[in-house]
C-alpha positions as CSV (number, residue, x, y, z in Angstrom):
1,M,-77.1,124.2,-9.8
2,N,-76.8,120.9,-11.3
3,T,-78.0,118.4,-9.1
4,T,-77.1,115.5,-11.2
5,P,-74.9,113.4,-9.0
6,H,-71.6,112.9,-10.5
7,P,-70.8,109.1,-10.9
8,R,-68.2,108.3,-8.3
9,N,-65.0,106.8,-9.4
10,T,-65.5,103.5,-8.1
11,P,-62.5,101.2,-7.8
12,A,-62.4,98.5,-10.4
13,H,-64.0,95.4,-8.8
14,T,-61.4,92.4,-8.8
15,S,-62.8,89.3,-8.9
16,T,-61.9,87.2,-5.8
17,Q,-60.8,83.8,-7.2
18,S,-60.4,80.9,-4.9
19,P,-56.8,79.5,-4.7
20,I,-56.3,76.6,-7.0
21,R,-56.1,73.7,-4.9
22,P,-54.1,70.8,-6.3
23,S,-56.1,67.8,-7.0
24,A,-55.6,65.1,-4.7
25,Q,-54.1,62.4,-7.1
26,T,-55.2,58.9,-6.2
27,P,-52.7,56.1,-5.9
28,T,-52.4,54.1,-8.9
29,R,-53.6,50.5,-8.1
30,P,-51.5,47.6,-9.7
31,S,-53.5,46.0,-12.2
32,T,-54.6,42.5,-11.5
33,P,-53.7,40.2,-14.1
34,S,-56.5,38.6,-16.1
35,P,-57.0,34.9,-15.8
36,A,-55.9,34.5,-19.5
37,Q,-52.6,36.2,-18.7
38,S,-52.1,34.4,-15.3
39,S,-52.3,31.0,-17.1
40,A,-50.1,32.1,-19.7
41,Q,-47.5,33.0,-17.1
42,S,-47.9,29.8,-15.5
43,S,-47.4,27.8,-18.6
44,A,-44.3,29.9,-19.4
45,Q,-42.8,29.3,-16.0
46,T,-43.5,25.4,-16.2
47,S,-41.9,25.3,-19.7
48,A,-38.9,27.0,-18.4
49,Q,-38.6,25.0,-15.2
50,A,-39.1,21.6,-17.3
51,P,-35.7,21.5,-18.9
52,A,-33.9,22.2,-15.6
53,R,-35.7,19.3,-13.8
54,S,-35.1,16.9,-16.7
55,S,-31.5,17.8,-16.9
56,D,-31.2,17.2,-12.9
57,Q,-33.1,14.1,-12.7
58,P,-30.9,11.8,-14.9
59,S,-27.8,12.9,-13.1
60,A,-29.4,12.1,-9.7
61,Q,-30.9,9.0,-11.0
62,A,-27.8,7.8,-12.7
63,P,-25.6,7.0,-9.6
64,A,-28.4,5.1,-8.0
65,R,-29.0,3.0,-11.0
66,S,-25.2,2.2,-11.4
67,S,-24.7,1.5,-7.8
68,A,-27.8,-0.7,-7.8
69,Q,-26.9,-2.6,-11.0
70,S,-23.0,-3.0,-10.4
71,P,-23.5,-5.4,-7.4
72,A,-26.0,-7.7,-9.2
73,Q,-23.8,-7.9,-12.4
74,S,-20.4,-8.4,-10.7
75,P,-21.3,-12.0,-9.3
76,A,-22.6,-12.8,-12.8
77,Q,-19.5,-11.7,-14.6
78,T,-17.1,-13.2,-12.1
79,S,-18.8,-16.6,-11.6
80,P,-18.0,-18.2,-14.9
81,R,-14.3,-17.5,-14.4
82,S,-14.1,-18.5,-10.7
83,S,-16.0,-21.8,-11.8
84,A,-13.7,-22.4,-14.7
85,K,-10.6,-21.9,-12.5
86,S,-11.7,-23.9,-9.5
87,P,-11.3,-27.3,-11.1
88,A,-7.8,-26.5,-12.5
89,R,-6.7,-25.3,-9.0
90,S,-8.2,-28.3,-7.4
91,R,-6.4,-30.8,-9.5
92,V,-3.1,-28.9,-9.2
93,R,-3.6,-28.9,-5.5
94,R,-4.3,-32.5,-5.2
95,L,-1.3,-33.5,-7.6
96,F,1.0,-31.6,-5.2
97,A,-0.5,-33.5,-2.2
98,V,0.2,-36.8,-3.8
99,M,3.7,-35.8,-4.7
100,G,4.2,-34.2,-1.4
101,A,3.2,-37.6,0.1
102,A,6.1,-39.4,-1.7
103,V,8.4,-36.7,-0.9
104,A,7.8,-36.8,2.8
105,A,8.1,-40.8,2.7
106,V,11.4,-40.5,1.1
107,A,12.6,-37.9,3.7
108,V,11.8,-40.5,6.5
109,W,13.7,-43.1,4.6
110,V,16.7,-40.8,4.3
111,L,16.4,-40.0,7.9
112,A,16.2,-43.6,8.9
113,V,18.5,-45.8,6.7
114,P,21.3,-43.4,5.4
115,V,21.5,-41.1,8.5
116,G,20.3,-43.5,11.3
117,G,21.8,-46.7,9.9
118,I,18.6,-48.6,10.6
119,D,18.2,-51.9,8.5
120,L,14.9,-51.4,6.9
121,T,13.8,-54.9,5.7
122,V,10.4,-56.7,5.5
123,R,9.7,-60.5,5.3
124,M,8.6,-61.5,1.8
125,G,8.0,-65.1,0.5
126,A,11.6,-65.3,-0.7
127,G,13.0,-64.2,2.5
128,P,13.7,-60.6,3.9
129,Q,13.9,-57.8,1.4
130,P,15.2,-54.4,1.9
131,V,13.0,-51.4,1.6
132,G,14.6,-49.0,-0.8
133,P,13.7,-45.5,-2.0
134,V,12.2,-46.6,-5.2
135,A,9.9,-48.9,-3.5
136,V,9.1,-46.1,-1.0
137,V,8.2,-43.7,-3.7
138,L,6.1,-46.2,-5.8
139,A,4.1,-47.4,-2.6
140,S,3.6,-43.6,-1.7
141,L,2.4,-42.5,-5.2
142,A,0.0,-45.5,-5.5
143,A,-1.6,-44.6,-2.2
144,G,-2.0,-41.0,-3.0
145,L,-3.3,-41.6,-6.7
146,A,-5.8,-44.3,-5.5
147,G,-7.1,-42.0,-3.0
148,W,-7.4,-39.3,-5.5
149,A,-9.3,-41.4,-7.7
150,L,-11.8,-42.5,-5.0
151,L,-12.6,-39.0,-4.1
152,A,-13.0,-37.8,-8.0
153,V,-15.8,-40.8,-8.0
154,L,-17.4,-39.7,-4.7
155,E,-17.7,-36.2,-5.9
156,R,-19.5,-37.1,-9.1
157,V,-22.2,-39.4,-7.1
158,T,-22.8,-37.6,-3.8
159,A,-22.7,-34.0,-2.2
160,K,-21.0,-35.4,1.0
161,A,-17.9,-36.6,-0.9
162,G,-15.3,-34.9,1.3
163,R,-16.9,-36.4,4.6
164,I,-17.4,-39.9,3.2
165,W,-13.8,-40.0,1.7
166,T,-12.2,-38.8,4.8
167,I,-13.9,-41.5,6.9
168,T,-12.7,-44.3,4.4
169,A,-9.2,-42.9,4.2
170,L,-8.7,-43.1,7.9
171,A,-10.1,-46.6,8.0
172,V,-7.7,-47.6,5.1
173,L,-4.7,-45.8,6.9
174,A,-5.6,-47.9,10.2
175,L,-5.6,-51.1,8.5
176,S,-2.4,-50.5,6.7
177,L,-0.7,-50.1,10.0
178,T,-1.2,-53.8,10.5
179,G,1.3,-54.4,7.6
180,P,4.4,-53.2,9.3
181,L,3.6,-55.0,12.6
182,G,3.7,-58.3,11.0
183,S,6.3,-57.8,8.2
184,A,9.1,-55.6,9.6
185,T,12.1,-57.3,10.9
186,G,12.9,-55.8,14.2
187,S,11.4,-53.1,16.2
188,A,13.5,-50.3,14.6
189,A,12.2,-51.1,11.3
190,T,8.6,-51.5,12.4
191,L,8.7,-48.0,13.9
192,V,10.3,-46.6,10.6
193,L,7.5,-48.2,8.6
194,L,4.8,-47.1,10.9
195,L,6.0,-43.7,10.6
196,M,6.1,-43.7,7.0
197,H,2.6,-45.1,6.8
198,L,1.5,-42.3,9.1
199,V,3.2,-39.4,7.1
200,V,2.0,-40.5,3.9
201,G,-1.6,-40.8,5.3
202,S,-1.6,-37.4,6.9
203,V,-0.2,-35.6,3.5
204,V,-2.6,-37.3,1.4
205,V,-5.9,-36.9,3.6
206,L,-5.1,-33.1,4.5
207,G,-4.0,-32.3,1.0
208,L,-6.9,-33.9,-1.0
209,T,-9.7,-32.8,1.2
210,R,-8.4,-29.0,1.3
211,R,-10.9,-26.4,-0.2
């Protein structure tokens, strides 16, 4: 008997392989920029923002400058014109005041003599003389022009010309009232002449001293 053991048919050994495990992927970390890159980015941002800021600043500063300069320039521009016009206006106003005084005196004469029938005469060296419209106009213009000339002289001499002239004019007006009291013939003529003096004096004083 053959005692040689027959080899047993052993099953093919299968290699036990461990299941493939997926490798755990580590999350990618954001790369931190280097100092050179950060400085380059900051310089690029400032260069991009600089035109925008420079374009905004002139537009914001322009109204402020224009609004600050316009009030300062307006008086300088208008002052020569106003200073040139003021003497002309003053002369015209004073001329109208003198003429207005003469017109007011003639109006009083018309109401008293032609309308009221008052015998307006004054005592003169040769006897009583009637007071006509020509004498009224000449006397009124003479008083007004004399007052104007005095005021013009005072304005060149002193800064208080208006006050000094007003006091002087009122004093002259008060002295002029003594003329009709001694020269007019009759109470009616005296009252008319006093009224003429007061009217002419008031128009001249108010007209010449008005600013």
